[in-house]
N, C-alpha and C positions, 0 to 999 in steps of 0.2 A: 207486153212490156211497154211502159210509157214514162217519159221524162217530162217534167213540167217546170215552169218557172213563172214568176210574176211578182206582184206586190202584195203585201199583207198589211192590213190596218187593224190595230188593236185599240179598243176603247172600253175600259172596265173600271169599276169602282169597288172598293171593299172598305169595311169598317174595322179598325183595330184600335179602338179608343179615340181615333180621329177619322173623319171621313177622308179616304184617299182615292184619288182619281189618277188614271194612267192613260195617256194617249200616245200612240207611236205608229210609225210606218216604216217599211223597209222591204228589201228584196227577199224572196222565198224561192227555194228549189225543192223538187220532190221527185220521187221514184215510185212507180206503182207496177205491180206484176200480178198476173193470175196464172195458175197452172191447173189444167183439167185433171180432176181426180177420177170421175166416173160420170158418163152421160152429160147432163147439163150442170153438174156440181163441180165447182172449182175451189182451189185454195186461193185466197186473196191476201195480199200484203202491200203496205205502203209505208214510206218514211217521208218526212218533210222537215226541213230546217229553215228557219227564218232569222234574220238579224235586223232588229228594229231600233231606230233612234227616235226618241220621243221626249215627252215632258211628263214628269211626275210632279215634284215641286221644283226640282232642278232638272237640267238636261241629263238623260241617262241612255245607255245602250243596253238592250235586252236581247237574249237569244231565246228562241222558242223551238222545241223539238217535239215531234209527234211520231208515233209508230202505231200501226194497226195491223192486226192479223186475224183472219176469220175465213168464213166460207161465203161463196157467191153462187147463186143459182141464176142461170140465163134462160130466157124465153124469147124467141123471135127477136124483137127489137127492144127488149127491156131486161133489167137485172135486179135482183134483190140480194143484199149482202148484210152480214152481221158478224160480230166477233168482239174481240178485246181491243181496247185502245189505251195508250199511255201518253201523257203529255208532260213536258218539263219546261219550266220557265226559270231563267237565271237573271239575277240582278234586276229585280222588278221594283226596287224602291231606292230612295235617296240614301246617302250616307256612304262611308268608306267601304262597307262590306256588302251592301245590297241585301236582298233577300231572295231565296230560291223557293220554288214551289213545284208541286207535282200533282197531277190528277190521274186517276186510273178508273176504268169502268168499261162499260159495254157500249157498242154502237149498232145501229140498224139504219140502213139506207137503201135507196133504190134509184133507178134512173132509166132514161130512154137512150138508145143508141140510134143515131141516124147518119 
């Protein structure tokens, strides 16, 4: 079980008839947990929430949410994990209503533990 916090920086561009750029920074908090299922195989899950203030064409505030759920395999001082990931963005453009977006897909990652 791990709680995390820090800063998140976003810098992305997209084209929807006009070239749009978004730059933002803000605080982020997260929670991550693993639960051993069998041997070196574990269930892995994490959630992260960020609140960013930045510049689109005008100043805007954006929220970013992420959730991951998958399996993790541990060996000595390393791990490999993979599973499903969902991301949600709110108020990512100018205007009175903003725009919302979501991404879903799969992830694969690994790391070293020291």
